[in-house]
N, C-alpha and C positions, 0 to 999 in steps of 0.2 A: 247487295248482291242478289241477283235473281237467276235460279238455275233450273233448267229442264233436263231431266235424265230419262231417256228412253220413253219420251212421252208419246202416246198415241191418242187420235181423237177421230171419230168419224159419226155420220149420221145416216140414217136409213131414210131415203127420199120418197120411199112408197114403191120405187121402181129398182133402185140400186143403191148401193151403199157409197156415200160421198167421203172420201178420206181427206181429212183437214191436215194431220199430221201422222206420219209414220215413223216411229221410234226416233223422234228428234231428240237430240242432245246438243245444248249450247248453254252459254253462261254470259251474263251481262254484269260486268263489275261496275262499280261506282266511278264516275269520271270519264265513262267510255260510251257516250250516248250513240245509239244504235237506230240506224234507219232500215226498215224492212220492206222490200219491194214486192208485191204481190198483185197479180192480175185481179180484176173484179171477178168475184164468184169463187175465190179460192179459200175464204174462211178468215178474212183478215179480222173481222169483228170477234170471231170465236176465239182466235189467238190472243187477242187483248184481253177478252174477258177471262181467260184461263190465267193470263199473267196477273190479273187483279184478283183472282180467287172467286169470281162470280160463276165460272163454269169448272166442272173437274174433269180431269183427263179419263180415258178409258182404261189406260195402262201408263205405267211410268210414275215419276215422282217430280213435283215441283217444289222447289226451296226457295223460300223467300227470308232474307234476314236483314231486310231494309224496309222503311216506310214507303210503300206502293200506292200510288194514287189509285182513285177510280178511274176509269176511262173517260176521256173527254167526250161528252155528249150523254153519258149515263146519268140518268136523272132519278135514280133511286134516292129516296129520302127527300125528294122534292115534291111538294104538294101543289098541284096546278091550280087549286082554288084559292091558294094564298099568293100573296104579292111576292116580288122578288126580295123585297126587305125582309118580310116575315120569314121566308126561306133561308135567307142569308144568315139571319139570327139562329134560326133552328140548327143549320150545319154547324155554325160556330159552338153552339152548346154541346152538339154530339162530339166534337173534337176537343171540348174544353178550352176554347178560345175566347178572346175578348168580342162579345157580340156587336159592340159599337164599332170596332175597328174593322171586323169583316163586313159589315153592313156599309160602311164608309168607303171601303176599298172597292167593293162591288158596284156601289152607286157612281163612283167616279170612273171606273172602267167601262162600264155599260152605257151610262150617260143617255138614259132614255126618259128624262125628265118626270113628269108625273105618272108615267106608266110603271115606274119602279115600285110604286105604291098601290098598284092595281093588281087584281088576280092574274096570275101567269097564263091561265087559260083564255085570256083576251089577247095575248101577244101573238105577232107574227112568228114564223118559224125563225127568221133571223134574229129577232129580239130574244127568243128562247135560248138560241145558240149562243148568243153573246153572254146572257146570263149563266149558262152551263160552263163556258170557258172562263168566266170571271170567278165562279165558284171554285174552279179547279186551281186557279192561279192564286186565290186568296189563301188557300191551305198549302203549308210547306211540306213537301215530300222529298224523300231521297230519289225517287224514281217516278216521274211522270209519264203516264200511258195516253198516247194520242193515236187515234184512228182517223186517218187521212188528213191530219195537220190542222191548219187553223180553220175555225167554223167559216162557212159560206157566208160573207158579209159584203155588201157593197159600201159599207161605211169605213172610208179610208182612215179616219181618226182612231176608231176602235182599232182597226188592224194595226195600226202604228203603236198605239198604247200597249195593247196586248203583246204585241211582238216585242216590245222593249222590256216588259215585265218577264216574259218568258226568257229572254236573253239573260236578265239579271239573275233569273232563278238558276239558269244553267252555269253560273259561276260557282255554284256550290250543290248542284244537283244534277241528275242525269235524266235523259229524255229517250223513250222508246216511241217511234213513230211507225206507223204502219200505213203503206200508201202505195197505189198503182202508178204514182207520178214521181220520177227521181227529182224533179225540181223543188217539190215540197221538202225533200230531206236535206237538200245540200246547205241550207241555211244553219241547220241545227245539228248534223250528226257527222261523226268522224268515222265510225264503223258501219259496215253493210251486210246485209243478208238478203236472200231471195227465198221465198215461199211459193212452190209451184208444184202441182201434183202430189201433194202431201210431203214433199221433200223440202228440208230446211237446210239451205246452204249458207254457212257463216264465212264471213271474209274479214280480214283485217282492216281494208279500207272501203269506203263507199264506191269508190271508183271500180274496183274489183267487181263488187255487186253489180253495178250498173252495166258492165260488160256481158255478164251472163244473162241479165234480165233482158237486156236489149237484143241479145243474139237470139234468145228464145220468142222474141215477139213476132 
């Protein structure tokens, strides 16, 4: 379970205060994957980081009673001067998991041949995104946090394999995806919410959230 109670968050931009959340209260229970629709520039990444515990609220309380993932794309703990293989083994040790299995899983999913054993600072942005997603999926969490859905990749085979693994994870886990695009959410989420102008609107269905989001566009 993940719960926000009267949570507020804002930033000073230098000219004005940008409000990300204004006394938001909502709860995500296991088994109820949530898609959050938010226009660009509204604080999607900040919201996901708060869920993960990477950023603190200005006010209110965030309760986590489940294993919650790091956000997709978050590369904390990953050393760019090391190879994907070395990073996979390091992450495995951090979580007390079988390093051989985690390395093999990521090597299969990413499928970048000899580059998997080269430093990650030699990778393209697409290759780095694939490694990040593979590391996320290699670790089993109760709740997965994803900002903007699948990483941008022109590799159809990777998208197919990663999508299949994510679907398998969702048979026993929950996902929270924040995106500006309703289509990204439809495949994975049952409940919906809209974040706009600091207000968080929670709905029982994704369709209800889409109606509000599309009305305000």
